[in-house]
C-alpha positions as CSV (number, residue, x, y, z in Angstrom):
1,M,-2.8,-40.7,-109.5
2,A,-0.8,-43.4,-107.0
3,R,0.6,-40.3,-104.8
4,K,-2.6,-38.8,-104.4
5,S,-3.8,-42.5,-103.0
6,R,-0.8,-42.5,-100.8
7,A,-1.4,-39.3,-99.1
8,I,-5.0,-40.2,-98.3
9,V,-3.8,-43.4,-96.9
10,E,-1.1,-41.3,-94.4
11,T,-4.3,-39.0,-93.1
12,V,-6.2,-41.8,-92.5
13,K,-3.9,-43.8,-90.4
14,S,-2.9,-40.1,-88.5
15,R,-6.8,-40.1,-87.4
16,I,-6.6,-43.6,-86.2
17,R,-6.0,-43.2,-82.0
18,V,-4.0,-46.1,-80.2
19,W,-5.6,-46.3,-77.2
20,R,-3.8,-47.9,-74.6
21,I,-6.5,-49.9,-71.9
22,A,-6.2,-50.7,-68.2
23,I,-8.7,-53.0,-67.1
24,Y,-9.4,-51.8,-63.1
25,I,-11.5,-54.5,-62.0
26,R,-12.7,-54.6,-57.6
27,L,-14.2,-56.9,-55.4
28,S,-15.0,-55.6,-52.2
29,K,-15.0,-56.9,-49.1
30,E,-18.5,-56.8,-49.2
31,D,-19.1,-58.3,-52.2
32,A,-17.1,-61.3,-51.2
33,R,-19.1,-61.4,-47.5
34,C,-22.6,-61.5,-49.8
35,L,-21.0,-63.9,-52.9
36,D,-22.6,-61.4,-55.1
37,E,-21.7,-63.3,-58.5
38,S,-23.1,-60.1,-60.3
39,E,-19.9,-58.0,-58.9
40,S,-17.4,-60.5,-59.1
41,V,-13.9,-60.2,-60.8
42,T,-14.4,-62.6,-63.6
43,N,-17.9,-60.9,-64.3
44,Q,-16.3,-57.8,-64.2
45,R,-13.7,-58.9,-66.6
46,A,-16.4,-60.5,-69.3
47,I,-18.3,-57.5,-69.0
48,I,-15.5,-55.1,-69.9
49,E,-14.0,-57.1,-72.4
50,D,-17.2,-57.3,-74.4
51,H,-17.8,-54.3,-74.5
52,I,-14.1,-53.1,-75.7
53,A,-14.5,-56.5,-78.5
54,G,-17.9,-54.0,-79.5
55,F,-15.2,-50.8,-80.5
56,N,-15.7,-50.4,-84.3
57,D,-15.1,-46.8,-84.3
58,G,-12.0,-47.7,-86.6
59,D,-9.3,-46.6,-83.5
60,E,-6.8,-49.0,-82.1
61,Y,-7.7,-50.9,-78.8
62,I,-5.3,-52.6,-76.9
63,I,-5.3,-54.0,-73.4
64,V,-1.8,-53.4,-71.6
65,D,-3.0,-55.0,-68.5
66,E,-5.3,-55.9,-66.4
67,Y,-5.6,-54.2,-62.5
68,V,-7.7,-56.3,-60.0
69,D,-7.9,-55.3,-56.2
70,D,-9.9,-58.4,-54.7
71,G,-11.5,-58.0,-51.4
72,I,-10.0,-54.6,-51.3
73,S,-12.3,-51.8,-49.4
74,G,-13.2,-48.8,-52.4
75,T,-13.1,-46.4,-49.0
76,T,-9.2,-46.5,-49.4
77,D,-6.7,-46.1,-52.2
78,D,-3.6,-46.9,-49.6
79,E,-4.8,-50.5,-49.2
80,R,-5.6,-50.5,-53.2
81,D,-1.8,-52.2,-54.6
82,D,-3.0,-52.2,-58.1
83,F,-4.9,-49.1,-58.3
84,Q,-1.7,-47.4,-56.9
85,R,0.2,-49.5,-59.8
86,M,-2.4,-48.2,-62.3
87,L,-1.5,-45.1,-61.5
88,A,2.2,-45.6,-61.7
89,D,1.6,-47.2,-65.5
90,I,-0.3,-44.2,-66.5
91,K,2.7,-41.4,-65.5
92,R,5.0,-43.6,-67.6
93,G,2.8,-42.8,-70.2
94,R,2.0,-46.7,-70.5
95,V,-1.5,-46.4,-69.9
96,N,-3.9,-44.2,-71.7
97,C,-7.2,-45.1,-71.0
98,V,-8.6,-46.8,-68.4
99,I,-11.7,-48.7,-68.4
100,V,-14.0,-49.6,-65.1
101,K,-17.5,-51.4,-64.8
102,D,-19.7,-49.2,-63.1
103,L,-18.2,-45.6,-60.9
104,A,-18.0,-47.5,-57.5
105,R,-15.6,-49.9,-58.9
106,S,-13.3,-46.9,-58.7
107,F,-13.4,-44.5,-56.7
108,R,-13.8,-44.4,-52.4
109,N,-15.6,-41.3,-52.2
110,Y,-17.3,-38.6,-53.9
111,S,-14.8,-35.9,-53.4
112,D,-12.3,-38.7,-55.1
113,Q,-14.4,-38.8,-58.1
114,G,-14.4,-35.3,-58.6
115,Y,-10.5,-35.2,-58.2
116,Y,-9.8,-38.3,-60.7
117,L,-12.5,-37.3,-63.3
118,D,-11.9,-33.5,-63.6
119,D,-8.0,-33.3,-62.7
120,W,-5.9,-35.9,-62.5
121,F,-7.1,-37.9,-65.7
122,P,-7.0,-35.5,-67.9
123,R,-3.7,-33.9,-66.4
124,Y,-2.8,-37.5,-68.3
125,N,-4.9,-37.5,-70.9
126,V,-6.6,-40.4,-70.4
127,R,-9.6,-41.5,-71.3
128,F,-11.9,-42.8,-69.0
129,I,-14.6,-45.2,-69.5
130,S,-18.1,-46.2,-67.3
131,L,-19.9,-48.8,-68.3
132,F,-23.0,-49.0,-66.2
133,H,-24.7,-46.7,-63.5
134,Q,-23.9,-43.4,-65.5
135,P,-22.2,-44.4,-68.6
136,L,-19.4,-42.6,-69.0
137,D,-16.8,-42.0,-71.5
138,S,-14.7,-38.6,-71.2
139,Y,-12.9,-38.7,-75.4
140,K,-16.6,-40.0,-77.1
141,E,-18.9,-37.5,-74.8
142,P,-17.0,-35.3,-73.0
143,Q,-19.9,-33.0,-72.1
144,N,-21.6,-36.5,-70.1
145,M,-18.9,-35.6,-67.7
146,R,-20.3,-32.0,-67.1
147,S,-23.3,-33.3,-66.1
148,I,-25.0,-33.2,-62.5
149,A,-25.9,-36.8,-62.6
150,V,-22.2,-37.4,-62.5
151,P,-21.6,-36.4,-58.6
152,I,-25.1,-37.1,-58.2
153,Q,-24.1,-40.5,-58.5
154,G,-21.0,-40.0,-56.8
155,V,-22.3,-39.0,-54.1
156,L,-24.9,-41.9,-54.1
157,N,-22.1,-44.6,-54.0
158,E,-20.3,-43.1,-51.2
159,N,-23.7,-43.4,-49.2
160,H,-24.5,-46.9,-50.3
161,C,-20.0,-47.1,-48.6
162,A,-21.8,-45.7,-45.3
163,E,-25.3,-48.0,-45.2
164,T,-23.5,-50.9,-45.9
165,S,-20.4,-50.5,-43.5
166,D,-23.2,-49.8,-41.2
167,K,-25.2,-53.1,-41.5
168,V,-21.9,-54.9,-41.8
169,R,-21.5,-53.2,-38.1
170,E,-24.3,-53.8,-36.9
171,V,-23.8,-58.1,-38.2
172,F,-20.3,-58.4,-36.6
173,D,-21.9,-56.4,-33.3
174,M,-24.3,-59.4,-33.4
175,K,-22.0,-61.5,-33.4
176,R,-19.5,-59.9,-30.7
177,R,-22.4,-59.9,-28.3
178,N,-23.0,-63.9,-28.5
179,G,-19.2,-64.8,-28.2
180,E,-19.0,-65.6,-31.6
181,H,-14.8,-64.5,-33.1
182,I,-15.3,-62.7,-36.3
183,G,-11.6,-61.6,-36.4
184,S,-9.4,-62.8,-39.3
185,F,-7.1,-64.6,-36.8
186,A,-7.4,-66.9,-33.5
187,A,-5.6,-65.0,-30.3
188,Y,-2.1,-67.0,-30.3
189,G,-2.9,-70.2,-28.5
190,Y,-6.0,-70.6,-29.9
191,L,-6.9,-71.9,-33.5
192,K,-10.1,-71.5,-35.5
193,D,-12.3,-74.7,-34.8
194,P,-12.0,-76.1,-38.3
195,N,-16.4,-77.2,-37.9
196,D,-17.2,-73.4,-37.1
197,K,-14.7,-70.7,-38.2
198,N,-17.1,-68.5,-35.3
199,A,-15.1,-70.7,-32.6
200,L,-11.9,-71.1,-30.2
201,V,-10.0,-74.5,-30.0
202,V,-6.6,-74.6,-28.1
203,D,-3.4,-74.9,-30.2
204,E,-1.9,-77.0,-27.9
205,E,2.1,-75.7,-28.6
206,A,1.4,-72.2,-28.5
207,A,-0.8,-72.6,-25.2
208,G,2.2,-74.6,-23.6
209,V,4.3,-70.9,-24.1
210,V,1.4,-69.0,-22.8
211,R,1.3,-71.0,-20.1
212,D,5.0,-71.1,-19.3
213,I,5.1,-66.7,-19.4
214,F,1.7,-67.1,-16.8
215,Q,3.9,-69.0,-14.7
216,M,7.5,-67.6,-15.2
217,F,5.9,-64.1,-14.3
218,L,4.4,-65.6,-11.4
219,D,7.7,-66.8,-10.1
220,G,9.3,-63.6,-9.8
221,M,10.9,-63.5,-13.7
222,S,10.4,-59.9,-15.0
223,K,8.8,-59.2,-18.7
224,N,12.2,-58.2,-20.2
225,A,13.7,-61.2,-18.5
226,I,11.2,-63.9,-19.7
227,V,11.4,-62.1,-23.0
228,R,15.4,-62.9,-23.4
229,H,14.1,-66.4,-22.2
230,L,11.9,-67.0,-24.8
231,N,14.2,-65.5,-28.0
232,D,17.4,-67.4,-26.3
233,H,15.4,-71.2,-26.4
234,G,14.4,-70.3,-30.0
235,V,10.2,-70.2,-29.0
236,L,8.2,-68.2,-32.2
237,C,7.2,-65.0,-31.2
238,P,3.3,-65.0,-31.9
239,A,3.5,-63.2,-35.6
240,A,6.5,-65.6,-36.5
241,Y,4.5,-68.8,-35.3
242,K,1.1,-67.6,-37.3
243,R,3.3,-67.4,-40.5
244,E,6.1,-69.9,-40.1
245,R,4.4,-72.7,-38.3
246,L,0.5,-72.5,-39.2
247,G,1.6,-70.9,-42.4
248,L,-1.0,-67.8,-42.4
249,K,-1.1,-64.8,-44.1
250,Y,-0.2,-62.4,-40.8
251,Q,1.3,-59.8,-41.2
252,N,1.5,-56.9,-37.7
253,P,1.6,-53.9,-39.1
254,S,4.2,-52.7,-37.1
255,L,6.6,-55.4,-37.8
256,D,8.9,-55.2,-40.7
257,P,8.2,-58.1,-43.0
258,G,11.3,-58.2,-44.6
259,K,13.2,-59.3,-40.9
260,H,12.5,-62.4,-38.3
261,P,10.7,-61.2,-35.4
262,L,11.1,-61.8,-32.4
263,W,9.7,-61.7,-28.4
264,C,9.4,-57.9,-27.1
265,A,7.9,-56.7,-23.6
266,M,4.7,-55.5,-25.2
267,T,4.2,-59.2,-26.6
268,V,4.7,-60.5,-23.0
269,S,2.5,-58.1,-21.2
270,N,-0.4,-58.4,-23.8
271,I,-0.8,-62.1,-23.4
272,L,-0.3,-62.0,-19.5
273,K,-3.4,-59.0,-19.9
274,N,-5.5,-61.5,-22.1
275,R,-8.5,-62.3,-20.8
276,M,-9.0,-65.0,-23.6
277,Y,-6.7,-67.5,-21.6
278,C,-9.7,-67.7,-18.9
279,G,-11.6,-69.1,-21.6
280,D,-13.7,-65.6,-22.1
281,M,-13.9,-64.2,-25.6
282,V,-12.8,-60.2,-25.5
283,Q,-13.6,-58.3,-29.1
284,G,-14.0,-54.7,-30.0
285,R,-10.8,-53.2,-28.0
286,Y,-9.5,-51.4,-31.9
287,R,-12.1,-49.9,-34.1
288,M,-12.0,-48.1,-37.0
289,K,-12.4,-43.9,-36.8
290,S,-14.8,-44.3,-40.1
291,Y,-15.5,-46.1,-43.2
292,K,-13.1,-43.7,-45.0
293,V,-10.6,-43.7,-42.8
294,H,-9.0,-46.8,-42.2
295,I,-7.0,-45.9,-38.9
296,Q,-7.6,-47.7,-35.7
297,E,-8.3,-46.1,-32.3
298,V,-8.5,-47.6,-28.9
299,V,-11.6,-48.0,-27.2
300,P,-12.4,-47.8,-24.1
301,K,-12.7,-50.9,-22.0
302,D,-16.4,-50.3,-21.1
303,E,-17.0,-50.4,-24.6
304,W,-15.9,-53.9,-25.1
305,Y,-17.6,-57.0,-25.8
306,I,-16.8,-59.6,-23.1
307,V,-18.5,-62.9,-23.1
308,E,-17.4,-65.2,-20.1
309,N,-16.6,-69.3,-20.8
310,T,-17.4,-69.1,-24.6
311,H,-13.8,-71.6,-25.1
312,E,-11.7,-73.7,-23.5
313,A,-8.9,-71.7,-20.8
314,I,-5.7,-72.0,-21.0
315,I,-4.7,-70.4,-17.6
316,D,-7.3,-70.4,-14.7
317,R,-8.9,-67.9,-13.6
318,D,-7.4,-67.6,-10.2
319,T,-3.7,-68.3,-11.3
320,F,-4.7,-65.3,-14.3
321,E,-5.9,-62.5,-11.1
322,K,-3.3,-62.9,-9.1
323,V,-1.3,-61.9,-12.6
324,Q,-3.4,-58.8,-13.5
325,R,-2.6,-57.5,-9.6
326,L,1.3,-58.2,-9.7
327,L,1.4,-56.0,-13.1
328,N,-0.6,-53.2,-11.4
329,R,1.9,-52.9,-9.4
330,D,5.4,-50.9,-10.0
331,T,7.9,-53.7,-10.9
332,R,10.0,-52.2,-12.7
333,T,13.4,-54.0,-13.0
334,G,17.3,-53.5,-14.0
335,P,18.2,-53.9,-17.8
336,Q,20.1,-57.2,-16.6
337,Q,18.1,-58.2,-13.7
338,K,15.6,-61.4,-13.9
339,K,14.3,-61.6,-10.8
340,L,11.9,-59.3,-9.2
341,Y,13.0,-58.6,-5.0
342,L,10.1,-60.1,-2.5
343,F,8.6,-56.7,-2.0
344,S,8.8,-55.1,-5.6
345,G,5.5,-53.0,-5.9
346,F,4.4,-53.8,-2.5
347,L,5.9,-50.8,-0.1
348,K,4.7,-47.4,-0.1
349,C,5.9,-44.9,2.5
350,A,3.3,-43.8,5.1
351,D,3.6,-40.0,4.6
352,C,3.6,-39.1,0.9
353,G,2.6,-42.6,-0.8
354,K,5.6,-42.7,-3.1
355,S,6.9,-46.2,-3.7
356,M,9.5,-47.4,-1.0
357,T,13.6,-48.1,-3.1
358,R,15.7,-50.2,-2.5
359,S,19.1,-50.3,-1.6
360,K,22.1,-52.7,-0.6
361,V,25.2,-51.6,1.7
362,G,27.6,-54.4,2.0
363,N,25.6,-57.4,3.1
364,T,22.4,-55.6,4.4
365,V,19.6,-54.8,2.2
366,Y,17.3,-51.2,3.3
367,Y,14.1,-49.8,1.5
368,Y,13.8,-45.8,1.5
369,C,11.2,-43.5,0.7
370,R,12.2,-43.1,-2.7
371,T,10.7,-39.0,-2.5
372,Y,13.6,-39.1,0.5
373,K,16.1,-40.5,-1.5
374,D,15.5,-39.5,-5.2
375,Q,13.8,-36.5,-5.5
376,S,14.0,-33.9,-2.2
377,K,15.2,-34.8,1.0
378,T,13.2,-32.0,2.4
379,A,9.8,-33.4,1.0
380,C,9.8,-37.0,2.7
381,T,12.0,-38.3,5.2
382,K,13.6,-41.5,5.2
383,H,11.2,-44.4,6.2
384,T,14.4,-46.7,6.4
385,I,14.0,-50.0,6.8
386,K,16.4,-52.9,6.5
387,H,14.8,-55.9,5.0
388,D,14.8,-58.5,7.4
389,R,13.2,-56.9,10.2
390,L,10.7,-56.1,7.1
391,E,10.3,-59.8,6.2
392,A,10.3,-61.3,9.7
393,A,7.4,-58.4,10.6
394,V,5.1,-59.3,7.9
395,L,5.6,-63.2,8.0
396,Y,4.4,-63.0,11.6
397,A,1.8,-60.9,10.8
398,I,0.5,-63.5,8.3
399,Q,0.7,-66.2,10.9
400,Q,-1.0,-64.5,13.0
401,Q,-3.6,-64.0,10.2
402,V,-3.3,-67.8,9.1
403,Y,-4.0,-68.2,12.9
404,L,-7.3,-65.8,13.1
405,A,-8.7,-67.7,9.7
406,V,-8.3,-71.2,11.5
407,N,-10.0,-70.3,15.2
408,Y,-12.7,-68.0,13.2
409,T,-13.5,-71.4,11.1
410,E,-13.9,-73.0,13.8
411,I,-16.4,-70.8,15.9
412,I,-18.5,-70.3,12.5
413,E,-18.8,-74.2,12.5
414,R,-20.0,-74.1,15.6
415,I,-22.2,-71.7,15.0
416,N,-24.2,-73.3,11.8
417,R,-24.7,-76.7,13.8
418,A,-26.8,-74.6,16.4
419,P,-30.4,-74.8,16.0
420,L,-31.0,-71.3,15.7
421,V,-28.5,-68.7,13.4
422,K,-29.2,-65.2,13.4
423,S,-29.2,-63.6,10.1
424,Q,-29.9,-59.8,11.1
425,S,-27.2,-57.2,12.1
426,K,-28.7,-54.2,13.8
427,K,-25.4,-52.0,13.3
428,L,-26.3,-53.1,9.0
429,M,-29.8,-52.6,9.8
430,D,-29.4,-49.0,11.5
431,A,-27.1,-48.1,9.1
432,I,-29.5,-48.3,6.4
433,E,-31.6,-47.1,7.9
434,Q,-30.0,-43.8,8.8
435,K,-29.0,-43.2,5.1
436,E,-32.8,-44.2,3.7
437,R,-33.5,-41.3,5.7
438,E,-30.7,-38.4,4.3
439,L,-31.9,-40.0,1.2
440,S,-35.6,-39.0,1.8
441,K,-34.8,-35.9,3.4
442,I,-32.7,-34.5,-0.2
443,S,-36.0,-35.3,-1.6
444,R,-37.9,-33.2,0.1
445,Y,-35.3,-30.7,-0.5
446,K,-35.5,-30.7,-4.0
447,Q,-39.6,-30.6,-3.8
448,S,-38.4,-27.6,-1.6
449,I,-36.1,-25.5,-3.9
450,Y,-38.5,-26.9,-6.7
451,Q,-41.3,-24.1,-5.4
452,D,-39.2,-22.3,-4.5
453,W,-38.1,-21.7,-7.5
454,K,-42.0,-21.2,-8.4
455,D,-42.7,-18.8,-6.7
456,G,-39.8,-16.6,-7.3
457,E,-38.0,-17.0,-4.2
458,I,-34.4,-18.1,-5.6
459,S,-33.3,-17.7,-9.6
460,H,-33.5,-20.6,-12.0
461,S,-29.4,-20.6,-11.9
462,D,-29.7,-20.8,-8.8
463,Y,-32.3,-24.0,-8.6
464,R,-30.4,-25.7,-11.2
465,H,-27.5,-25.4,-9.4
466,M,-29.2,-26.5,-5.7
467,K,-31.0,-29.2,-7.7
468,E,-27.4,-30.8,-9.3
469,D,-25.9,-30.9,-5.5
470,Y,-28.6,-32.8,-4.0
471,E,-29.0,-35.3,-7.1
472,Q,-25.5,-35.8,-6.8
473,Q,-25.7,-36.4,-3.0
474,A,-29.2,-38.5,-3.6
475,Q,-26.5,-40.9,-5.8
476,A,-24.1,-41.0,-3.8
477,L,-26.2,-42.0,-1.2
478,E,-28.3,-44.4,-3.4
479,E,-24.5,-46.3,-4.1
480,V,-23.5,-46.6,-0.5
481,L,-27.1,-47.8,0.0
482,Q,-26.6,-50.1,-2.2
483,T,-23.3,-51.2,-0.9
484,L,-25.1,-52.1,2.6
485,R,-28.0,-53.6,1.2
486,A,-25.8,-56.5,-0.8
487,E,-23.7,-57.1,2.5
488,Q,-27.4,-57.3,4.1
489,A,-28.3,-59.8,1.8
490,E,-25.0,-61.8,2.2
491,L,-25.4,-62.0,5.8
492,E,-28.5,-63.5,5.6
493,N,-27.5,-66.1,3.3
494,G,-25.1,-66.8,6.5
495,V,-21.3,-67.4,6.3
496,D,-19.2,-70.6,6.3
497,A,-16.2,-72.6,6.0
498,E,-15.8,-71.3,2.3
499,N,-15.2,-68.2,3.0
500,P,-12.6,-66.5,0.8
501,F,-10.5,-65.0,3.9
502,L,-11.0,-68.3,5.4
503,T,-9.8,-70.4,2.6
504,A,-7.4,-67.7,1.6
505,F,-5.3,-67.2,4.9
506,R,-6.0,-70.8,5.8
507,Q,-3.9,-72.8,3.2
508,Y,-0.8,-71.1,4.9
509,Q,-1.3,-72.6,7.8
510,N,2.2,-74.3,7.9
511,I,4.0,-70.8,6.5
512,D,7.7,-70.5,8.0
513,K,9.2,-68.5,5.0
514,L,7.5,-65.4,3.0
515,T,7.7,-65.8,-0.6
516,R,6.5,-63.5,-3.4
517,D,3.8,-65.6,-4.4
518,I,2.2,-65.8,-0.7
519,L,2.4,-61.5,-1.2
520,I,0.9,-61.2,-4.4
521,E,-2.3,-64.1,-2.8
522,L,-2.5,-62.0,0.7
523,V,-1.7,-58.6,0.7
524,D,-2.8,-55.9,-0.8
525,H,0.3,-53.6,0.1
526,I,2.4,-52.6,3.5
527,K,2.7,-49.4,4.2
528,V,6.1,-48.2,6.2
529,Y,6.4,-45.2,8.9
530,E,9.4,-42.8,9.9
531,G,10.9,-45.4,12.6
532,G,10.8,-48.5,10.8
533,N,6.8,-49.0,11.8
534,I,4.8,-50.6,9.8
535,S,1.0,-51.5,8.8
536,I,-0.2,-54.3,6.2
537,V,-3.3,-54.3,4.2
538,F,-4.4,-57.4,3.7
539,R,-6.4,-58.6,1.0
540,F,-10.5,-59.8,2.1
541,A,-10.8,-57.2,4.0
542,D,-14.6,-57.0,3.2
543,E,-14.7,-60.8,3.6
544,L,-12.8,-61.0,6.9
545,R,-15.5,-58.1,7.8
546,R,-18.6,-60.3,6.9
547,V,-16.7,-63.1,9.4
548,K,-16.4,-60.8,12.5
549,E,-20.3,-59.4,11.6
550,F,-21.4,-63.0,11.4
551,I,-19.8,-64.1,14.9
552,E,-20.3,-60.9,16.5
553,L,-24.0,-61.5,16.0
554,N,-24.1,-65.1,16.7
555,T,-21.6,-65.1,19.7
556,H,-24.3,-64.2,22.7
557,N,-25.4,-65.8,25.9
558,E,-27.7,-67.1,23.8
559,A,-25.9,-68.2,21.0
560,V,-24.0,-71.7,20.7
C-alpha cells in the first residue's frame, strides 16, 4: 500500500511544471512625456505580479528576473538593453516563461511580433503570456495564438506607434518654429536655462574656449593647429566637458566610451560653422529615417529650423561672417604648418580658374598655377608671380579703394546737405521697363502657342515643350526684375556715409601693411594672369555700384 501511494505522489510531481519567469516591462519615451501613470513601470510591475500570485494550477512559478527598458522606444530592439538581456537568458535556459502587460510593451512592430510568437519563442520552448489587449497564454490556450485577432492587434499597435510618432514630431516642429530649444543637451558653450528647459544661457567657461577658437582661426591658425593647441593645454573637448565638468549623461556614438576623448579637426570645424554662437536657434539638422528605423540622416539646409536672436550671442555676427568666408576658401595646410599663409585661399589662375600654389626658392616665394605645376604643363601656363610683388600690388589697390571710399563719403555728405536730392535713376528705370516689355512679350507668346495647339497647328508635345521654355524665361526675367526693383527702392531711400562699402574701406585710411584679416574683410579673390598681372575682385561690389549711381545722379550742373 505504501508502495502504491509513493507511485501516485511521484506521478503528480512529474506533472508539475516549473516556470522560470521573466517579467518584461517597457516604459516608452512617449509614455514618459505624457506622464501616463497607467503605463508606468510601477503599475506594469504590480499588474504582472498580481497575476502571477493568482496562479493556482499546481505548477511552480519562480520569478527569475525583471527586465525593464525605461524610456526606450518600442520601435528598435537594438536599443532595448534589457530585452536583449532577456533573450540571452532564454538561450541559456535560465528563463522559460515571459510575462508582459500587453503586446504593445513587447514588440517593435507587426512583423517582429509574428517572428517572436510564431518562431523564436516556440523554438526555445518559451511560454508567452500577455495580460491585456488580446490576452494570450501560449501554454494554456495555444489556439489563441493562431487567432486573427493577434496579428490585427499587432497592426493596431504599430499604427499607434506611427500616429504617436507623428504627433510628437508635430509638437517638436512647433517648438522649433518658435525658437524653443528641444534637444537633450545644449550646444557646447551654452547651458539649459534652469528656469526654462527650452531656453539657453551662456556657459562662460566653455564660451571662452569658443571665442578663443574663432580668434585663433582668424589669426591664421589652421584647424589642426587649433586642435593641437587645445589638447596640449589640457582643454576638455565638448564630449568630455559635458560628462566630466557638467556631470551630464552625454554619449557621442562616434566616440569610444572607454577612452578619454580629445579635440579633433571636425569638432573645431563644427564649432566654427555653428550659427548658434551668433544667438540664432538652429535645429532640425538631422532626423530619424522613420519611427521604425532609428538611423539619423542629414537634413538639407533649406529645411532647417532657424530662428534669429533667441539667446545671448557668444560670437558677434561680423566675426562669424568673416570666419564663414574664410572657411569657404581652400585653406588646407601641411601637418606641421601652424599658420595659414597670407594669400591662402585667395589666389586663382585667371585662365583655368584653379587655385595658385605656393613655392619657395631660396628666400624668394613664388606662386604658380596649380594645374601647370601639379597636373599638366600642357593644360595651362605658369602664371608666375613673386610674393613681394603681389603683396605690394594688392596693398596699393586697397589703398586706392580706401581713397575712393573717403572721397565718395565727402561727396555723398555734400549731396545729402543739398536742398534737392534726386532718387530716380534713368538707367535703372530703363532697365526695368525693358525687362517688363520682354516679360509681356513672353506672355503673349504663351497665349499664341496655346491657340496654335487648340487650332491643331502644333502637337501637344511641342506645345508642352515650348510652354516650359517660355516659363523658364519668364522666371529668369522675374528674378532680374526683382533685383532691379530692389536696387531702385534702395536708391530711392538715398545713400549715406554708412553704406557698407564706404564703412568697410574707410576704416583702413592709414593702412601701410597687408594682413590676412584685412584680406578677409575686403577681398573676395585675386586673379593672376600670365605675365604676372593681377585683377582684384573686392567685396561690396553691389554697394559700390549703388554709391556710384547715386553720385552720378546727383552731380550734374543742377545738383550740389
